[in-house]
C-alpha positions as CSV (number, residue, x, y, z in Angstrom):
1,M,-18.7,14.4,18.5
2,N,-15.8,15.6,16.5
3,P,-15.5,13.7,13.2
4,V,-12.0,12.3,13.6
5,Q,-13.0,11.0,17.3
6,S,-15.9,9.1,16.2
7,P,-15.1,5.2,16.2
8,N,-16.2,5.0,12.7
9,L,-13.7,7.5,11.3
10,L,-11.1,6.5,13.9
11,T,-11.1,3.0,12.4
12,Q,-10.9,4.4,8.8
13,Y,-8.1,6.6,9.9
14,R,-5.9,3.8,10.8
15,D,-7.6,0.8,9.0
16,N,-7.4,1.8,5.3
17,F,-5.7,0.7,2.1
18,A,-3.4,3.9,1.9
19,R,-2.4,4.0,5.4
20,H,-1.1,0.2,5.2
21,L,0.4,0.9,1.8
22,L,2.2,4.1,2.7
23,G,3.2,2.3,6.2
24,V,4.7,-0.4,4.7
25,A,6.4,1.4,2.1
26,L,7.9,3.8,4.9
27,H,8.9,0.9,6.8
28,L,10.9,-0.4,3.6
29,Q,12.4,2.8,3.2
30,S,13.4,3.6,6.7
31,E,15.1,0.3,7.1
32,V,17.0,0.4,4.1
33,M,17.9,4.1,4.9
34,H,18.8,3.2,8.4
35,A,21.5,0.2,6.8
36,L,22.7,2.5,4.1
37,T,23.2,5.4,6.5
38,D,24.5,3.7,9.7
39,K,26.4,0.8,8.4
40,H,27.5,1.4,4.5
41,G,28.7,4.9,4.8
42,H,25.9,7.1,3.3
43,S,25.5,9.5,6.1
44,E,24.0,12.4,4.1
45,L,21.2,10.2,2.5
46,R,17.7,11.2,3.4
47,I,14.6,9.2,2.8
48,S,13.2,12.5,0.5
49,F,15.8,11.6,-2.2
50,Q,14.6,8.0,-2.8
51,P,12.2,8.8,-5.6
52,Y,14.3,11.3,-7.3
53,I,17.3,8.9,-7.7
54,T,15.4,6.3,-8.7
55,L,13.1,8.0,-11.2
56,S,16.4,9.2,-13.0
57,S,17.9,7.3,-15.5
58,Q,21.5,6.8,-16.8
59,Q,20.6,8.5,-20.2
60,G,19.3,11.4,-18.1
61,T,15.9,12.6,-16.9
62,R,14.0,15.8,-17.0
63,L,13.4,17.6,-13.5
64,S,9.8,18.4,-15.0
65,D,9.2,14.8,-15.7
66,I,10.0,13.7,-11.9
67,A,8.2,16.6,-10.6
68,Q,4.9,15.4,-12.6
69,V,5.5,11.9,-11.6
70,L,5.8,12.8,-7.8
71,G,2.6,15.5,-8.3
72,I,4.9,18.6,-7.1
73,S,5.6,22.0,-8.6
74,R,8.9,22.1,-10.4
75,Q,10.2,24.8,-8.1
76,A,9.6,22.3,-5.0
77,A,11.4,19.5,-7.0
78,N,14.3,21.8,-8.1
79,Q,14.8,22.6,-4.3
80,T,15.3,18.8,-3.3
81,T,17.4,18.1,-6.4
82,K,20.0,20.6,-5.5
83,Q,20.4,18.8,-2.3
84,I,20.8,15.4,-3.8
85,V,23.3,17.0,-6.3
86,A,25.1,18.6,-3.5
87,A,25.2,15.2,-1.7
88,G,26.7,13.6,-4.6
89,Y,23.8,11.2,-5.8
90,L,22.8,13.3,-8.9
91,E,24.8,15.1,-11.7
92,Q,23.5,17.1,-14.6
93,C,24.0,16.6,-17.8
94,D,23.1,18.5,-21.1
95,D,20.0,17.5,-23.0
96,P,20.8,16.5,-26.4
97,S,17.3,17.4,-27.5
98,D,17.5,20.9,-26.2
99,G,20.6,22.8,-25.7
100,R,19.4,25.0,-23.1
101,A,18.0,22.0,-20.8
102,K,19.7,19.8,-18.6
103,L,18.9,16.1,-17.5
104,L,19.6,14.6,-14.1
105,Q,21.4,11.2,-13.9
106,P,22.7,9.1,-11.4
107,T,26.4,9.3,-10.2
108,A,28.7,6.4,-9.5
109,K,28.1,7.0,-5.9
110,A,24.3,6.9,-6.6
111,R,24.6,3.3,-8.5
112,D,26.6,1.8,-5.7
113,M,24.1,3.2,-2.9
114,L,21.3,1.6,-5.4
115,A,23.1,-1.8,-5.5
116,T,23.7,-1.9,-1.7
117,G,20.0,-0.9,-1.0
118,S,18.7,-3.5,-3.5
119,R,20.6,-6.1,-1.5
120,I,19.1,-5.0,1.4
121,A,15.7,-4.8,0.3
122,M,15.6,-8.2,-0.8
123,R,16.4,-9.3,2.6
124,L,13.5,-7.5,3.9
125,Q,11.4,-9.0,0.9
126,G,12.3,-12.5,2.4
127,E,11.2,-11.2,6.1
128,M,7.8,-10.1,4.3
129,E,7.5,-13.4,2.5
130,Q,7.8,-15.1,5.8
131,I,4.7,-13.0,7.1
132,A,2.4,-12.9,4.1
133,G,3.6,-15.9,2.1
134,Q,5.5,-15.8,-1.0
135,Q,2.9,-16.5,-3.5
136,Q,0.7,-13.6,-1.8
137,M,3.7,-11.3,-2.3
138,D,4.4,-12.5,-5.8
139,T,0.7,-12.0,-6.7
140,S,0.7,-8.7,-4.8
141,A,3.8,-7.5,-6.9
142,H,2.0,-8.3,-10.0
143,H,-1.1,-6.3,-9.4
144,I,1.4,-3.4,-8.4
145,A,3.1,-3.7,-11.4
146,K,-0.1,-3.8,-13.4
147,L,-1.2,-0.2,-11.8
148,L,2.2,1.1,-12.4
149,A,1.8,0.3,-16.1
150,A,-1.7,1.6,-16.1
151,L,-0.9,4.7,-14.5
152,Q,2.2,5.1,-17.2
153,L,4.7,5.6,-14.4
154,P,8.4,5.1,-15.7
155,H,10.8,2.4,-15.3
156,L,8.4,-0.1,-15.2
157,A,10.2,-2.3,-17.9
158,D,13.2,-2.8,-15.3
159,T,13.8,-6.7,-14.3
160,N,15.1,-7.7,-11.3
161,S,18.4,-9.8,-10.3
162,K,16.7,-12.9,-11.6
163,G,15.6,-11.6,-14.9
164,Q,11.9,-11.5,-13.9
165,S,9.6,-8.7,-15.7
166,T,7.7,-7.9,-12.6
167,P,9.9,-6.4,-10.0
168,P,9.6,-7.8,-6.5
169,M,7.2,-6.0,-4.2
170,V,9.6,-4.0,-2.2
171,A,11.1,-2.6,-5.5
172,A,7.6,-1.6,-6.9
173,L,5.7,-0.8,-3.7
174,P,7.6,2.7,-3.0
175,R,6.5,3.9,-6.7
176,L,2.9,3.2,-5.9
177,A,3.3,5.0,-2.6
178,D,4.9,8.1,-4.2
179,Y,1.8,8.1,-6.6
180,S,-0.7,7.6,-3.8
181,N,0.6,10.1,-1.6
182,A,0.5,12.8,-4.6
183,R,-3.1,11.5,-5.6
184,L,-4.6,11.7,-2.2
185,M,-3.4,15.1,-2.0
186,E,-4.8,16.5,-5.0
187,L,-8.1,14.8,-4.2
188,T,-8.0,16.3,-0.7
189,M,-7.0,19.5,-1.7
190,A,-10.2,19.6,-4.0
191,K,-12.3,19.1,-1.0
192,G,-11.3,22.6,0.3
193,H,-7.6,22.2,1.3
194,P,-5.9,24.0,-1.4
195,K,-2.9,24.6,0.6
196,L,-1.9,21.3,1.6
197,K,1.7,20.0,0.8
198,L,3.2,16.5,0.6
199,S,5.4,17.2,3.6
200,F,2.5,17.8,5.9
201,G,1.8,14.0,5.7
202,Q,5.0,13.6,8.2
203,V,3.2,15.3,10.8
204,L,-0.6,14.7,10.2
205,S,-0.1,11.1,9.9
206,A,1.6,10.8,13.1
207,I,-1.4,12.1,15.4
208,G,-3.2,9.3,16.9
209,P,-5.9,9.3,19.6
210,Q,-3.7,10.6,22.1
211,G,-2.2,13.2,19.7
212,G,1.4,13.2,18.3
213,R,4.8,14.1,19.3
214,I,7.6,16.2,17.4
215,W,10.6,13.8,18.7
216,Q,8.5,10.6,17.5
217,M,8.0,12.3,14.1
218,A,11.4,13.4,13.6
219,K,12.7,9.9,14.6
220,A,10.2,8.1,12.1
221,H,11.4,10.2,9.3
222,R,14.9,10.7,10.3
223,I,14.9,14.3,10.0
224,S,15.5,16.9,12.5
225,K,13.1,18.3,15.3
226,Q,13.6,21.7,13.7
227,A,12.5,20.5,10.1
228,I,9.4,18.7,11.9
229,G,8.8,22.0,13.8
230,A,8.6,24.1,10.5
231,I,6.0,22.1,9.4
232,V,4.1,22.0,12.4
233,G,4.2,25.8,12.2
234,E,2.6,25.7,8.7
235,L,-0.2,23.6,9.9
236,E,-0.9,25.7,13.0
237,G,-1.2,28.7,10.5
238,L,-3.6,26.8,8.7
239,D,-5.6,25.7,12.0
240,Y,-5.1,22.4,11.3
241,I,-3.5,21.1,14.4
242,R,-2.9,23.1,18.0
243,R,-0.3,22.4,20.7
244,T,-1.0,21.2,24.1
245,A,0.8,20.5,27.4
246,D,2.1,16.8,27.1
247,P,0.8,15.0,30.6
248,R,3.6,12.8,30.5
249,D,6.2,15.5,30.4
250,A,5.8,19.2,31.3
251,R,8.9,20.0,29.1
252,Q,7.2,18.7,26.1
253,V,3.8,19.4,23.9
254,V,1.3,17.0,22.4
255,L,-0.1,17.9,18.8
256,N,-3.8,17.4,18.5
257,F,-6.3,18.2,15.4
258,T,-8.3,21.4,15.7
259,P,-12.1,21.1,14.4
260,R,-10.7,22.1,10.9
261,G,-8.0,19.4,11.2
262,Q,-10.7,16.9,12.1
263,R,-12.5,17.9,8.8
264,L,-9.3,17.5,6.9
265,M,-8.9,13.8,8.3
266,A,-12.7,13.1,7.3
267,D,-11.9,14.6,3.9
268,S,-8.7,12.3,3.7
269,A,-10.7,9.4,4.2
270,Q,-13.3,10.0,1.7
271,S,-10.3,10.6,-0.7
272,V,-8.8,7.1,0.3
273,D,-12.1,5.4,-0.7
274,E,-12.0,7.4,-4.2
275,L,-8.4,6.3,-4.7
276,R,-9.4,2.4,-3.9
277,A,-12.1,2.8,-6.4
278,E,-9.6,4.4,-8.8
279,F,-7.3,1.3,-8.5
280,A,-10.0,-1.3,-8.5
281,Q,-11.4,0.3,-12.0
282,L,-7.6,-0.4,-13.4
283,I,-6.8,-3.6,-12.0
284,G,-10.4,-5.3,-10.8
285,R,-11.9,-5.4,-7.7
286,P,-10.5,-9.0,-6.7
287,A,-7.2,-7.8,-7.3
288,Q,-7.5,-4.8,-5.5
289,K,-9.0,-6.6,-2.6
290,Q,-5.9,-9.2,-2.4
291,L,-3.4,-6.4,-2.5
292,E,-5.3,-4.8,0.1
293,N,-5.2,-7.9,2.6
294,T,-1.6,-8.3,1.8
295,L,-0.8,-5.1,2.9
296,S,-3.0,-5.0,5.8
297,R,-1.4,-8.5,7.0
298,L,2.3,-6.8,6.7
299,Y,1.3,-3.7,8.4
300,Y,-0.2,-5.2,11.4
301,K,2.4,-8.1,11.7
302,L,5.2,-5.5,11.5
303,Q,3.9,-3.6,14.3
304,L,3.6,-0.5,12.3
305,E,2.8,2.6,14.0
306,E,1.8,0.9,17.4
307,E,3.6,4.0,19.1
308,I,0.8,6.2,17.7
309,F,-2.2,3.7,18.1
310,G,-1.1,1.6,20.8
311,S,-2.0,3.6,23.8
312,T,-5.9,3.1,22.8
313,V,-5.9,-0.6,23.6
314,D,-6.9,-2.4,26.9
315,K,-4.2,-4.3,29.1
316,E,-5.0,-7.9,27.7
317,T,-4.0,-6.1,24.0
318,D,-1.1,-4.4,25.6
319,I,0.4,-7.9,26.5
320,R,-0.3,-9.1,23.1
321,F,1.5,-6.1,21.7
322,I,4.4,-6.8,24.1
323,A,4.5,-10.5,23.1
324,R,4.4,-9.5,19.4
325,Q,7.5,-7.0,19.9
326,L,9.4,-9.7,21.9
327,N,8.5,-12.3,19.0
328,R,10.1,-10.1,16.4
329,Q,12.9,-9.4,18.5
330,L,13.7,-13.0,19.5
331,G,12.4,-15.2,16.5
332,D,10.0,-18.0,17.0
333,K,12.6,-20.2,18.6
334,G,13.8,-17.5,20.9
335,A,10.1,-16.6,21.8
336,N,9.1,-20.2,22.5
337,A,12.3,-20.7,24.8
338,L,11.1,-17.3,26.5
339,G,7.6,-18.7,27.0
340,K,8.9,-21.7,28.6
341,L,11.3,-20.0,31.0
342,L,8.2,-17.6,32.0
343,V,6.1,-20.8,32.6
344,S,9.0,-22.5,34.5
345,G,9.4,-19.7,36.7
346,N,13.3,-20.5,36.8
347,Y,14.6,-17.0,36.0
348,F,17.8,-17.0,37.6
């Protein structure tokens, strides 16, 4: 039996701390991004810009420092930075400690975007508090802040709009997700995958039991199908994935793991366990467990990645999935009204 197809590993592939952490963080970023681009005029904004903008400071931040936090090369960071500067969100200024160097600082456009994004994020914070409870969210935020401080990540002294020293979970979680992404890649590369890139996660994480589809990946990350296709080409060249005909649509293809790709998933699952152990060492096992429980509850209640894994469930669970979607769209009152209507049979 292939490793990724075994029930135990398939469970680990979805039901793990890192997947829940990264899934909730991506959900937050995607929701904020959608509002900023579609409702507030920031059409040129990209999710990949977020860590660069938030890691820069008004006094200026070195590109090398940003690259170090993100766990990528200075050259790779420079490529994205050029796009952000061209979009008008970052600008270069002289480094007072080194006349030959430049610092990056946010522009007025970026500060306006961040202020708007913060308001949107706090609305999402309220929605998540309805799911997990405010106390659980506050406790998780405290644990995340403690982790970030122990990891010596910048900007941890920032206070939120209420003057609290611990930022809300929606503000702190993306920072931890950026670090976790980079650390997981480092751990997995050491297991015999030296050519991994952070961008590969946009494809690899979206391949479920029934494969993955390029258009879904592009939609989830709000980037072009061509950009996803370029990543797919690299992964094919490394023999991690292969294309097969889509049984649902002859014009499309489905991406599946090769045996080498299945080995990568098994190694990735081991890296997640190592990351969990590292975090537990920093904040203690009870705190780590509480954080895991909160993120797991949010991941499932928000129906994240159901388009990847939902096809493996039975008909009864399918009905439950539809019910969860309707409840999310209609709210509790609307869902109750719909239930009464269905029971009565008076649809017209």
